[in-house]
C-alpha positions in Angstrom: 0.0 0.0 0.0 1.0 3.6 -0.7 -0.1 6.3 1.7 -0.5 9.9 0.7 -2.3 12.9 1.9 -5.8 11.7 2.7 -5.5 8.7 0.4 -4.4 5.1 0.4 -3.5 3.3 -2.9 -3.5 -0.5 -2.8 -2.2 -2.8 -5.5 -2.5 -6.5 -6.2 -0.1 -8.2 -8.6 -1.3 -11.4 -10.3 0.7 -14.0 -12.0 -1.6 -15.4 -14.7 -0.7 -19.1 -15.2 -4.0 -20.5 -16.7 -7.5 -19.5 -17.8 -8.6 -20.5 -14.2 -6.8 -17.4 -12.9 -9.4 -15.2 -14.7 -12.6 -14.3 -13.1 -14.3 -11.8 -10.8 -12.0 -9.8 -8.5 -13.1 -7.3 -5.9 -11.3 -4.7 -3.8 -13.2 -3.6 -0.7 -12.2 -0.9 1.8 -14.0 -0.4 5.1 -13.8 1.8 8.1 -16.1 3.1 10.8 -17.7 5.6 8.3 -18.7 2.9 5.8 -17.3 0.9 2.9 -16.4 1.3 -0.8 -15.7 -1.4 -3.3 -14.6 -1.8 -6.9 -15.2 -5.0 -9.0 -13.6 -6.1 -12.2 -13.6 -9.2 -14.4 -10.3 -10.5 -15.8 -10.5 -12.5 -19.0 -7.6 -14.7 -19.8 -7.2 -15.8 -23.4 -7.0 -19.6 -23.8 -9.0 -22.7 -24.2 -12.7 -22.4 -23.2 -13.4 -24.1 -19.8 -16.2 -24.3 -17.3 -15.7 -24.3 -13.6 -17.5 -27.1 -11.7 -20.6 -25.9 -10.0 -21.1 -26.4 -6.3 -24.1 -28.3 -4.9 -26.6 -26.2 -3.1 -29.4 -27.0 -0.7 -32.6 -24.9 -0.4 -36.1 -25.0 1.0 -39.2 -24.9 -1.1 -39.7 -21.2 -0.5 -36.1 -20.1 -0.7 -34.4 -18.4 -3.7 -30.9 -19.4 -4.7 -28.4 -18.1 -7.2 -26.5 -20.6 -9.4 -23.5 -19.3 -11.1 -22.0 -20.9 -14.2 -18.4 -19.7 -14.5 -17.4 -19.9 -18.1 -13.8 -19.1 -18.9 -13.6 -17.8 -22.5 -13.0 -14.7 -24.4 -15.2 -15.8 -27.3 -18.9 -15.3 -27.4 -20.7 -18.6 -26.7 -24.2 -19.9 -26.2 -25.0 -21.1 -22.7 -27.8 -23.5 -22.1 -29.2 -24.4 -18.6 -31.1 -27.6 -18.0 -32.3 -29.7 -15.1 -31.2 -33.3 -14.7 -28.4 -35.2 -16.4 -29.9 -35.4 -19.9 
C-alpha cells in the first residue's frame, strides 16, 4: 500500500498461469464511516473451460443463485437444463 495525503493506494499483482486465474475480482475498503468497493472481471485468453458448479441446498420457498463460470474470451451460447440429460 502507498499512503499519501488523505489517500491510500492499494495494489494487487497477479501471475496469470492459466484460464482459471481469470474471473471476478473485488477490492473492498471499510472503516467506521462505511465501505467502498470496486469490482472487475479479468478475462484470460486460452481454451474455453467451465468451472465445476457447487451443490446447493434450499427449502421450497427459498431463492438461490446458481453461477456458471465460463472461462472464454469468445462469445458462446450457454444452455441451462435440469437433470443429467
